[in-house]
VOTOR-617169 format. One record per residue (C-alpha): x negated, y negated, z negated; chain; residue number from 0. Coordinates in steps of 0.02 Angstrom, whole numbers. Layout:
+--------+--------+--------+----+-----+
!     px !     py !     pz ! ch !   i !
+--------+--------+--------+----+-----+
!      X !      Y !      Z !  A ! NUM !
...
+--------+--------+--------+----+-----+
END
This chain:
+--------+--------+--------+----+-----+
!     px !     py !     pz ! ch !   i !
+--------+--------+--------+----+-----+
! -22259 !  -3351 !   5465 !  A !   0 !
! -22117 !  -3396 !   5334 !  A !   1 !
! -22087 !  -3310 !   5156 !  A !   2 !
! -21908 !  -3237 !   5244 !  A !   3 !
! -21999 !  -3165 !   5379 !  A !   4 !
! -22139 !  -3069 !   5295 !  A !   5 !
! -21992 !  -2999 !   5193 !  A !   6 !
! -21881 !  -2852 !   5245 !  A !   7 !
! -21704 !  -2860 !   5292 !  A !   8 !
! -21659 !  -2767 !   5128 !  A !   9 !
! -21756 !  -2879 !   5013 !  A !  10 !
! -21694 !  -3021 !   5082 !  A !  11 !
! -21526 !  -2982 !   5096 !  A !  12 !
! -21569 !  -2945 !   4864 !  A !  13 !
! -21626 !  -3123 !   4878 !  A !  14 !
! -21483 !  -3180 !   4947 !  A !  15 !
! -21372 !  -3122 !   4842 !  A !  16 !
! -21430 !  -3166 !   4677 !  A !  17 !
! -21474 !  -3331 !   4727 !  A !  18 !
! -21270 !  -3337 !   4806 !  A !  19 !
! -21199 !  -3275 !   4649 !  A !  20 !
! -21322 !  -3358 !   4531 !  A !  21 !
! -21255 !  -3530 !   4627 !  A !  22 !
! -21068 !  -3511 !   4580 !  A !  23 !
! -21104 !  -3427 !   4421 !  A !  24 !
! -21189 !  -3603 !   4384 !  A !  25 !
! -21075 !  -3745 !   4447 !  A !  26 !
! -20914 !  -3617 !   4391 !  A !  27 !
! -20991 !  -3620 !   4199 !  A !  28 !
! -21017 !  -3788 !   4205 !  A !  29 !
! -20822 !  -3824 !   4294 !  A !  30 !
! -20776 !  -3684 !   4153 !  A !  31 !
! -20818 !  -3751 !   3983 !  A !  32 !
! -20740 !  -3914 !   4035 !  A !  33 !
! -20591 !  -3814 !   4062 !  A !  34 !
! -20609 !  -3721 !   3881 !  A !  35 !
! -20654 !  -3904 !   3801 !  A !  36 !
! -20501 !  -3973 !   3881 !  A !  37 !
! -20404 !  -3831 !   3768 !  A !  38 !
! -20484 !  -3858 !   3613 !  A !  39 !
! -20558 !  -3998 !   3577 !  A !  40 !
! -20543 !  -4140 !   3712 !  A !  41 !
! -20366 !  -4226 !   3651 !  A !  42 !
! -20437 !  -4254 !   3489 !  A !  43 !
! -20629 !  -4341 !   3535 !  A !  44 !
! -20536 !  -4426 !   3691 !  A !  45 !
! -20376 !  -4462 !   3655 !  A !  46 !
! -20349 !  -4452 !   3480 !  A !  47 !
! -20221 !  -4606 !   3494 !  A !  48 !
! -20099 !  -4512 !   3584 !  A !  49 !
! -20049 !  -4381 !   3480 !  A !  50 !
! -20077 !  -4188 !   3496 !  A !  51 !
! -19940 !  -4151 !   3644 !  A !  52 !
! -19967 !  -4304 !   3730 !  A !  53 !
! -20149 !  -4307 !   3710 !  A !  54 !
! -20175 !  -4109 !   3791 !  A !  55 !
! -20062 !  -4164 !   3943 !  A !  56 !
! -20190 !  -4312 !   3944 !  A !  57 !
! -20360 !  -4170 !   3922 !  A !  58 !
! -20258 !  -4060 !   4085 !  A !  59 !
! -20222 !  -4224 !   4158 !  A !  60 !
! -20427 !  -4260 !   4154 !  A !  61 !
! -20461 !  -4088 !   4188 !  A !  62 !
! -20352 !  -4097 !   4357 !  A !  63 !
! -20435 !  -4233 !   4427 !  A !  64 !
! -20563 !  -4127 !   4500 !  A !  65 !
! -20455 !  -4010 !   4598 !  A !  66 !
! -20428 !  -4198 !   4681 !  A !  67 !
! -20593 !  -4215 !   4724 !  A !  68 !
! -20628 !  -4055 !   4786 !  A !  69 !
! -20570 !  -4071 !   4950 !  A !  70 !
! -20654 !  -4214 !   4956 !  A !  71 !
! -20835 !  -4130 !   4933 !  A !  72 !
! -20772 !  -3996 !   5038 !  A !  73 !
! -20756 !  -4133 !   5200 !  A !  74 !
! -20922 !  -4222 !   5151 !  A !  75 !
! -21015 !  -4063 !   5108 !  A !  76 !
! -20936 !  -3970 !   5243 !  A !  77 !
! -21006 !  -4081 !   5351 !  A !  78 !
! -21186 !  -4079 !   5319 !  A !  79 !
! -21173 !  -3895 !   5295 !  A !  80 !
! -21114 !  -3869 !   5464 !  A !  81 !
! -21249 !  -4003 !   5535 !  A !  82 !
! -21411 !  -3992 !   5433 !  A !  83 !
! -21384 !  -3811 !   5346 !  A !  84 !
! -21335 !  -3701 !   5202 !  A !  85 !
! -21463 !  -3712 !   5099 !  A !  86 !
! -21486 !  -3891 !   5086 !  A !  87 !
! -21309 !  -3929 !   5029 !  A !  88 !
! -21310 !  -3788 !   4940 !  A !  89 !
! -21452 !  -3890 !   4806 !  A !  90 !
! -21361 !  -4068 !   4828 !  A !  91 !
! -21212 !  -3976 !   4755 !  A !  92 !
! -21308 !  -3891 !   4602 !  A !  93 !
! -21405 !  -4051 !   4576 !  A !  94 !
! -21239 !  -4150 !   4563 !  A !  95 !
! -21135 !  -4019 !   4451 !  A !  96 !
! -21304 !  -3993 !   4352 !  A !  97 !
! -21315 !  -4205 !   4293 !  A !  98 !
! -21110 !  -4242 !   4303 !  A !  99 !
! -21106 !  -4086 !   4161 !  A ! 100 !
! -21238 !  -4155 !   4063 !  A ! 101 !
! -21184 !  -4323 !   4020 !  A ! 102 !
! -21021 !  -4266 !   3980 !  A ! 103 !
! -21103 !  -4188 !   3865 !  A ! 104 !
! -21180 !  -4358 !   3795 !  A ! 105 !
! -21039 !  -4458 !   3815 !  A ! 106 !
! -20993 !  -4528 !   3660 !  A ! 107 !
! -20803 !  -4519 !   3613 !  A ! 108 !
! -20648 !  -4636 !   3599 !  A ! 109 !
! -20706 !  -4700 !   3417 !  A ! 110 !
! -20851 !  -4742 !   3490 !  A ! 111 !
! -20826 !  -4833 !   3637 !  A ! 112 !
! -20632 !  -4854 !   3660 !  A ! 113 !
! -20557 !  -4844 !   3796 !  A ! 114 !
! -20703 !  -4837 !   3898 !  A ! 115 !
! -20737 !  -4664 !   3858 !  A ! 116 !
! -20584 !  -4560 !   3927 !  A ! 117 !
! -20617 !  -4683 !   4099 !  A ! 118 !
! -20827 !  -4618 !   4106 !  A ! 119 !
! -20751 !  -4417 !   4076 !  A ! 120 !
! -20622 !  -4436 !   4220 !  A ! 121 !
! -20783 !  -4516 !   4332 !  A ! 122 !
! -20886 !  -4370 !   4274 !  A ! 123 !
! -20755 !  -4264 !   4302 !  A ! 124 !
! -20711 !  -4317 !   4498 !  A ! 125 !
! -20889 !  -4271 !   4525 !  A ! 126 !
! -20903 !  -4108 !   4431 !  A ! 127 !
! -20754 !  -4054 !   4562 !  A ! 128 !
! -20842 !  -4154 !   4715 !  A ! 129 !
! -21001 !  -4040 !   4694 !  A ! 130 !
! -20886 !  -3874 !   4682 !  A ! 131 !
! -20797 !  -3915 !   4829 !  A ! 132 !
! -20947 !  -3896 !   4905 !  A ! 133 !
! -21014 !  -3747 !   4820 !  A ! 134 !
! -20930 !  -3636 !   4851 !  A ! 135 !
! -20894 !  -3607 !   5056 !  A ! 136 !
! -21098 !  -3644 !   5047 !  A ! 137 !
! -21122 !  -3493 !   4956 !  A ! 138 !
! -21011 !  -3378 !   5001 !  A ! 139 !
! -21068 !  -3427 !   5184 !  A ! 140 !
! -21232 !  -3407 !   5125 !  A ! 141 !
! -21191 !  -3207 !   5095 !  A ! 142 !
! -21068 !  -3169 !   5215 !  A ! 143 !
! -21183 !  -3245 !   5390 !  A ! 144 !
! -21346 !  -3121 !   5298 !  A ! 145 !
! -21221 !  -2950 !   5287 !  A ! 146 !
! -21257 !  -2808 !   5380 !  A ! 147 !
! -21121 !  -2762 !   5517 !  A ! 148 !
! -20987 !  -2675 !   5415 !  A ! 149 !
! -21048 !  -2721 !   5226 !  A ! 150 !
! -20975 !  -2915 !   5221 !  A ! 151 !
! -20857 !  -2883 !   5089 !  A ! 152 !
! -20981 !  -2792 !   5006 !  A ! 153 !
! -21099 !  -2917 !   5014 !  A ! 154 !
! -20979 !  -3076 !   4990 !  A ! 155 !
! -20935 !  -3010 !   4817 !  A ! 156 !
! -21103 !  -3069 !   4752 !  A ! 157 !
! -21034 !  -3256 !   4752 !  A ! 158 !
! -20858 !  -3213 !   4674 !  A ! 159 !
! -20928 !  -3157 !   4544 !  A ! 160 !
! -20985 !  -3324 !   4491 !  A ! 161 !
! -20806 !  -3363 !   4401 !  A ! 162 !
! -20807 !  -3214 !   4321 !  A ! 163 !
! -21015 !  -3213 !   4250 !  A ! 164 !
! -20964 !  -3401 !   4204 !  A ! 165 !
! -20803 !  -3364 !   4113 !  A ! 166 !
! -20881 !  -3255 !   3985 !  A ! 167 !
! -21037 !  -3370 !   3990 !  A ! 168 !
! -20920 !  -3504 !   3946 !  A ! 169 !
! -20825 !  -3421 !   3820 !  A ! 170 !
! -20983 !  -3342 !   3744 !  A ! 171 !
! -21060 !  -3502 !   3714 !  A ! 172 !
! -20921 !  -3597 !   3635 !  A ! 173 !
! -20868 !  -3441 !   3520 !  A ! 174 !
! -21082 !  -3459 !   3465 !  A ! 175 !
! -21040 !  -3632 !   3434 !  A ! 176 !
! -20898 !  -3602 !   3351 !  A ! 177 !
! -20961 !  -3466 !   3242 !  A ! 178 !
! -21130 !  -3574 !   3191 !  A ! 179 !
! -21057 !  -3718 !   3151 !  A ! 180 !
! -20874 !  -3679 !   3150 !  A ! 181 !
! -20711 !  -3733 !   3260 !  A ! 182 !
! -20603 !  -3849 !   3139 !  A ! 183 !
! -20766 !  -3938 !   3050 !  A ! 184 !
! -20799 !  -4127 !   3104 !  A ! 185 !
! -20964 !  -4062 !   3159 !  A ! 186 !
! -20889 !  -3958 !   3290 !  A ! 187 !
! -20790 !  -4098 !   3358 !  A ! 188 !
! -20949 !  -4235 !   3321 !  A ! 189 !
! -21071 !  -4113 !   3424 !  A ! 190 !
! -21039 !  -3919 !   3412 !  A ! 191 !
! -20931 !  -3937 !   3579 !  A ! 192 !
! -21069 !  -4041 !   3667 !  A ! 193 !
! -21190 !  -3900 !   3670 !  A ! 194 !
! -21126 !  -3783 !   3800 !  A ! 195 !
! -21135 !  -3934 !   3920 !  A ! 196 !
! -21272 !  -3979 !   3848 !  A ! 197 !
! -21374 !  -3825 !   3866 !  A ! 198 !
! -21336 !  -3791 !   4060 !  A ! 199 !
! -21478 !  -3895 !   4118 !  A ! 200 !
! -21586 !  -3714 !   4091 !  A ! 201 !
! -21448 !  -3624 !   4204 !  A ! 202 !
! -21469 !  -3796 !   4327 !  A ! 203 !
! -21647 !  -3768 !   4328 !  A ! 204 !
! -21639 !  -3557 !   4347 !  A ! 205 !
! -21530 !  -3595 !   4511 !  A ! 206 !
! -21627 !  -3726 !   4587 !  A ! 207 !
! -21780 !  -3617 !   4592 !  A ! 208 !
! -21696 !  -3445 !   4654 !  A ! 209 !
! -21603 !  -3578 !   4778 !  A ! 210 !
! -21775 !  -3650 !   4846 !  A ! 211 !
! -21845 !  -3461 !   4883 !  A ! 212 !
! -21708 !  -3442 !   5019 !  A ! 213 !
! -21722 !  -3454 !   5195 !  A ! 214 !
! -21577 !  -3563 !   5323 !  A ! 215 !
! -21454 !  -3387 !   5371 !  A ! 216 !
! -21472 !  -3310 !   5533 !  A ! 217 !
! -21313 !  -3335 !   5590 !  A ! 218 !
! -21347 !  -3541 !   5592 !  A ! 219 !
! -21508 !  -3540 !   5649 !  A ! 220 !
! -21452 !  -3458 !   5820 !  A ! 221 !
! -21293 !  -3599 !   5784 !  A ! 222 !
! -21431 !  -3734 !   5807 !  A ! 223 !
! -21517 !  -3642 !   5928 !  A ! 224 !
! -21330 !  -3653 !   6073 !  A ! 225 !
! -21331 !  -3846 !   6010 !  A ! 226 !
! -21525 !  -3905 !   6041 !  A ! 227 !
! -21454 !  -3880 !   6224 !  A ! 228 !
! -21288 !  -3939 !   6202 !  A ! 229 !
! -21274 !  -4053 !   6046 !  A ! 230 !
! -21103 !  -4038 !   5973 !  A ! 231 !
! -21014 !  -4217 !   5982 !  A ! 232 !
! -20895 !  -4268 !   5831 !  A ! 233 !
! -20870 !  -4258 !   5650 !  A ! 234 !
! -20830 !  -4072 !   5593 !  A ! 235 !
! -20715 !  -4103 !   5507 !  A ! 236 !
! -20608 !  -4183 !   5647 !  A ! 237 !
! -20658 !  -4014 !   5768 !  A ! 238 !
! -20590 !  -3907 !   5603 !  A ! 239 !
! -20420 !  -4007 !   5616 !  A ! 240 !
! -20423 !  -4005 !   5778 !  A ! 241 !
! -20478 !  -3809 !   5833 !  A ! 242 !
! -20433 !  -3706 !   5675 !  A ! 243 !
! -20277 !  -3816 !   5584 !  A ! 244 !
! -20212 !  -3669 !   5585 !  A ! 245 !
! -20323 !  -3539 !   5504 !  A ! 246 !
! -20366 !  -3694 !   5373 !  A ! 247 !
! -20151 !  -3740 !   5312 !  A ! 248 !
! -20130 !  -3542 !   5326 !  A ! 249 !
! -20269 !  -3499 !   5222 !  A ! 250 !
! -20258 !  -3620 !   5074 !  A ! 251 !
! -20078 !  -3575 !   5075 !  A ! 252 !
! -20108 !  -3385 !   5048 !  A ! 253 !
! -20276 !  -3461 !   4911 !  A ! 254 !
! -20140 !  -3563 !   4809 !  A ! 255 !
! -20093 !  -3403 !   4717 !  A ! 256 !
! -20284 !  -3365 !   4687 !  A ! 257 !
! -20317 !  -3558 !   4595 !  A ! 258 !
! -20132 !  -3533 !   4485 !  A ! 259 !
! -20178 !  -3367 !   4407 !  A ! 260 !
! -20372 !  -3392 !   4384 !  A ! 261 !
! -20325 !  -3574 !   4308 !  A ! 262 !
! -20181 !  -3519 !   4212 !  A ! 263 !
! -20281 !  -3380 !   4145 !  A ! 264 !
! -20443 !  -3454 !   4112 !  A ! 265 !
! -20373 !  -3639 !   4021 !  A ! 266 !
! -20181 !  -3651 !   4017 !  A ! 267 !
! -20186 !  -3489 !   3934 !  A ! 268 !
! -20315 !  -3536 !   3805 !  A ! 269 !
! -20187 !  -3664 !   3744 !  A ! 270 !
! -20039 !  -3576 !   3745 !  A ! 271 !
! -20168 !  -3412 !   3635 !  A ! 272 !
! -20196 !  -3558 !   3517 !  A ! 273 !
! -20037 !  -3637 !   3508 !  A ! 274 !
! -19879 !  -3590 !   3358 !  A ! 275 !
! -19735 !  -3490 !   3402 !  A ! 276 !
! -19646 !  -3489 !   3482 !  A ! 277 !
! -19709 !  -3613 !   3624 !  A ! 278 !
! -19893 !  -3509 !   3605 !  A ! 279 !
! -19950 !  -3333 !   3524 !  A ! 280 !
! -20027 !  -3421 !   3375 !  A ! 281 !
! -20208 !  -3344 !   3368 !  A ! 282 !
! -20360 !  -3407 !   3298 !  A ! 283 !
! -20489 !  -3478 !   3416 !  A ! 284 !
! -20599 !  -3363 !   3404 !  A ! 285 !
! -20505 !  -3231 !   3447 !  A ! 286 !
! -20424 !  -3292 !   3607 !  A ! 287 !
! -20614 !  -3348 !   3664 !  A ! 288 !
! -20656 !  -3187 !   3636 !  A ! 289 !
! -20523 !  -3091 !   3717 !  A ! 290 !
! -20564 !  -3205 !   3839 !  A ! 291 !
! -20747 !  -3114 !   3871 !  A ! 292 !
! -20661 !  -2961 !   3861 !  A ! 293 !
! -20560 !  -2998 !   4004 !  A ! 294 !
! -20696 !  -3079 !   4108 !  A ! 295 !
! -20773 !  -2897 !   4116 !  A ! 296 !
! -20628 !  -2820 !   4205 !  A ! 297 !
! -20612 !  -2992 !   4313 !  A ! 298 !
! -20792 !  -2934 !   4363 !  A ! 299 !
! -20758 !  -2755 !   4369 !  A ! 300 !
! -20605 !  -2776 !   4481 !  A ! 301 !
! -20687 !  -2890 !   4591 !  A ! 302 !
! -20837 !  -2797 !   4649 !  A ! 303 !
! -20705 !  -2636 !   4681 !  A ! 304 !
! -20596 !  -2743 !   4808 !  A ! 305 !
! -20695 !  -2844 !   4889 !  A ! 306 !
! -20800 !  -2640 !   4926 !  A ! 307 !
! -20627 !  -2587 !   4962 !  A ! 308 !
! -20584 !  -2721 !   5088 !  A ! 309 !
! -20736 !  -2651 !   5229 !  A ! 310 !
! -20648 !  -2485 !   5214 !  A ! 311 !
! -20449 !  -2559 !   5219 !  A ! 312 !
! -20463 !  -2741 !   5259 !  A ! 313 !
! -20443 !  -2910 !   5190 !  A ! 314 !
! -20305 !  -2949 !   5224 !  A ! 315 !
! -20225 !  -2789 !   5139 !  A ! 316 !
! -20301 !  -2801 !   4967 !  A ! 317 !
! -20267 !  -2972 !   4963 !  A ! 318 !
! -20083 !  -2949 !   5002 !  A ! 319 !
! -20068 !  -2806 !   4866 !  A ! 320 !
! -20135 !  -2927 !   4746 !  A ! 321 !
! -20016 !  -3077 !   4794 !  A ! 322 !
! -19849 !  -2921 !   4795 !  A ! 323 !
! -19901 !  -2875 !   4637 !  A ! 324 !
! -19918 !  -3072 !   4562 !  A ! 325 !
! -19720 !  -3084 !   4585 !  A ! 326 !
! -19654 !  -2963 !   4469 !  A ! 327 !
! -19798 !  -2993 !   4333 !  A ! 328 !
! -19762 !  -3178 !   4329 !  A ! 329 !
! -19616 !  -3154 !   4269 !  A ! 330 !
! -19681 !  -3031 !   4126 !  A ! 331 !
! -19828 !  -3140 !   4085 !  A ! 332 !
! -19779 !  -3263 !   3960 !  A ! 333 !
! -19671 !  -3133 !   3829 !  A ! 334 !
! -19823 !  -3008 !   3836 !  A ! 335 !
! -19938 !  -3135 !   3771 !  A ! 336 !
! -19830 !  -3203 !   3644 !  A ! 337 !
! -19819 !  -3019 !   3578 !  A ! 338 !
! -19965 !  -3033 !   3475 !  A ! 339 !
! -20156 !  -3000 !   3492 !  A ! 340 !
! -20160 !  -2836 !   3574 !  A ! 341 !
! -20027 !  -2931 !   3717 !  A ! 342 !
! -20107 !  -3104 !   3738 !  A ! 343 !
! -20267 !  -2977 !   3766 !  A ! 344 !
! -20179 !  -2868 !   3906 !  A ! 345 !
! -20063 !  -3017 !   3982 !  A ! 346 !
! -20238 !  -3107 !   4025 !  A ! 347 !
! -20329 !  -2971 !   4058 !  A ! 348 !
! -20201 !  -2897 !   4179 !  A ! 349 !
! -20182 !  -3080 !   4254 !  A ! 350 !
! -20376 !  -3088 !   4298 !  A ! 351 !
! -20381 !  -2906 !   4369 !  A ! 352 !
! -20243 !  -2960 !   4490 !  A ! 353 !
! -20310 !  -3111 !   4536 !  A ! 354 !
! -20483 !  -3044 !   4561 !  A ! 355 !
! -20385 !  -2901 !   4697 !  A ! 356 !
! -20368 !  -3054 !   4811 !  A ! 357 !
! -20532 !  -3154 !   4778 !  A ! 358 !
! -20627 !  -3005 !   4786 !  A ! 359 !
! -20625 !  -3008 !   4966 !  A ! 360 !
! -20553 !  -3169 !   4989 !  A ! 361 !
! -20759 !  -3217 !   5003 !  A ! 362 !
! -20779 !  -3130 !   5168 !  A ! 363 !
! -20609 !  -3183 !   5233 !  A ! 364 !
! -20602 !  -3350 !   5229 !  A ! 365 !
! -20735 !  -3366 !   5322 !  A ! 366 !
! -20713 !  -3243 !   5437 !  A ! 367 !
! -20562 !  -3353 !   5495 !  A ! 368 !
! -20690 !  -3495 !   5560 !  A ! 369 !
! -20795 !  -3527 !   5702 !  A ! 370 !
! -20989 !  -3556 !   5674 !  A ! 371 !
! -20977 !  -3747 !   5693 !  A ! 372 !
! -20840 !  -3746 !   5566 !  A ! 373 !
! -20847 !  -3615 !   5459 !  A ! 374 !
! -20928 !  -3737 !   5313 !  A ! 375 !
! -20792 !  -3864 !   5329 !  A ! 376 !
! -20630 !  -3762 !   5363 !  A ! 377 !
! -20660 !  -3621 !   5247 !  A ! 378 !
! -20698 !  -3767 !   5109 !  A ! 379 !
! -20544 !  -3854 !   5162 !  A ! 380 !
! -20440 !  -3691 !   5159 !  A ! 381 !
! -20510 !  -3660 !   4963 !  A ! 382 !
! -20513 !  -3817 !   4904 !  A ! 383 !
! -20344 !  -3890 !   4942 !  A ! 384 !
! -20269 !  -3725 !   4876 !  A ! 385 !
! -20372 !  -3786 !   4725 !  A ! 386 !
! -20271 !  -3943 !   4723 !  A ! 387 !
! -20100 !  -3856 !   4748 !  A ! 388 !
! -20142 !  -3689 !   4636 !  A ! 389 !
! -20265 !  -3759 !   4500 !  A ! 390 !
! -20253 !  -3957 !   4477 !  A ! 391 !
! -20047 !  -3942 !   4493 !  A ! 392 !
! -19986 !  -3773 !   4402 !  A ! 393 !
! -20045 !  -3808 !   4232 !  A ! 394 !
! -19991 !  -3995 !   4217 !  A ! 395 !
! -19823 !  -3923 !   4283 !  A ! 396 !
! -19809 !  -3789 !   4153 !  A ! 397 !
! -19875 !  -3880 !   4014 !  A ! 398 !
! -19690 !  -3990 !   4021 !  A ! 399 !
! -19605 !  -3820 !   4077 !  A ! 400 !
! -19664 !  -3736 !   3926 !  A ! 401 !
! -19619 !  -3884 !   3811 !  A ! 402 !
! -19423 !  -3870 !   3873 !  A ! 403 !
! -19378 !  -3714 !   3938 !  A ! 404 !
! -19515 !  -3580 !   3877 !  A ! 405 !
! -19629 !  -3460 !   3959 !  A ! 406 !
! -19511 !  -3386 !   4072 !  A ! 407 !
! -19496 !  -3544 !   4175 !  A ! 408 !
! -19664 !  -3561 !   4171 !  A ! 409 !
! -19657 !  -3384 !   4248 !  A ! 410 !
! -19521 !  -3412 !   4376 !  A ! 411 !
! -19653 !  -3565 !   4446 !  A ! 412 !
! -19817 !  -3435 !   4470 !  A ! 413 !
! -19691 !  -3302 !   4545 !  A ! 414 !
! -19627 !  -3432 !   4678 !  A ! 415 !
! -19814 !  -3480 !   4722 !  A ! 416 !
! -19858 !  -3301 !   4720 !  A ! 417 !
! -19673 !  -3281 !   4883 !  A ! 418 !
! -19769 !  -3416 !   4965 !  A ! 419 !
! -19948 !  -3379 !   4943 !  A ! 420 !
! -19876 !  -3195 !   5024 !  A ! 421 !
! -19820 !  -3264 !   5155 !  A ! 422 !
! -19949 !  -3361 !   5196 !  A ! 423 !
! -20053 !  -3198 !   5214 !  A ! 424 !
! -19928 !  -3104 !   5301 !  A ! 425 !
! -19930 !  -3226 !   5464 !  A ! 426 !
! -20129 !  -3230 !   5452 !  A ! 427 !
! -20217 !  -3100 !   5553 !  A ! 428 !
! -20368 !  -2961 !   5473 !  A ! 429 !
! -20525 !  -2994 !   5526 !  A ! 430 !
! -20633 !  -2860 !   5437 !  A ! 431 !
! -20687 !  -2782 !   5603 !  A ! 432 !
! -20735 !  -2948 !   5690 !  A ! 433 !
! -20899 !  -3009 !   5699 !  A ! 434 !
! -20927 !  -3187 !   5627 !  A ! 435 !
! -20859 !  -3299 !   5797 !  A ! 436 !
! -20989 !  -3421 !   5878 !  A ! 437 !
! -20860 !  -3520 !   5961 !  A ! 438 !
! -20679 !  -3584 !   5900 !  A ! 439 !
! -20520 !  -3521 !   5988 !  A ! 440 !
! -20381 !  -3686 !   5970 !  A ! 441 !
! -20251 !  -3654 !   5858 !  A ! 442 !
! -20128 !  -3678 !   5992 !  A ! 443 !
! -20181 !  -3542 !   6092 !  A ! 444 !
+--------+--------+--------+----+-----+
END
């Protein structure tokens, strides 16, 4: 008898909840410390010859590379996740992310390696995105496919809490490094920023320990039993695109706002907060990072509440509320952010709270859209295509818009994204009362 079979269902679900939350926390921690470093130090360490403005653009370009790697990762890891299982695939994504992150922390800057330094940085950043592309879908499937009836929204919040915890930890480690070494000292630029990257190996070890102690999901095991008599033909990617392209495209469109609000809030706002007026709030780095930690607490709380409410009121309804709130808030956020310390705190917190209203239910909603044999691939593709559209592109565009036209222009861009996401969500149906489907429904039906 396996260890999972010896445990009570409640005990097994608690272990799965911890495993899914720990995994996404670690992988998004690794992802976010890159974003914080891209805003604070990478322009000086890897792009010093470009100057402040161009160096910042180049730094955010390397940040965006990971978003374009994410769909590729979702296809590859989705294939193995739908064929060999959720657990083994998630162990692979965790190891890949951990290795790439530690190597970034050890990478010499342009002063030592010259042009090779940013080239290697881009490669390692691609590997980070590649790993995250396979992480989210697997972690949410792990939680959703173990959830008891009527509580899928509750159980699916655990992987969704990972980004909030990771944002808190990443901001906190940079605050600690800055307090001990000094943000403006040469020591921080030389090695202080490296501490969070190298220290992530400790979190990876914890994550591996937790994930090795869980079993494959019962939903996937049932699918394997069915496939043993009639093995599936073709690639999961091809099947998902053939049978559920509607859900992939509309799901990606609906989720684009998630990424736009979150990565603008966690990365671009860091740059805006430390930049001088009129195109910044003029705050010091430790204040901006500390306020990020406070905002992460509100973000986590709303993620939990929204996931729980989605079991009662529906996933799509919660997501549509967030998308609707995002439209007027996008037009107000930059004037609020630029009004001082209190305004910046409010602007950051409200942005992440609106995001959390949608993100909490998304952990159950996107997997529920797809059949079991395509679920890892389909949910991962929708999520990571949205990552390119909402997380990779807007911060790059926002830098130029802010410099040329001011914050209100960036707000118009975000409001436009919210409108598109709202429309896509309205076209999709509700899934809260449905069982996880075993077989695909053709998108042409």
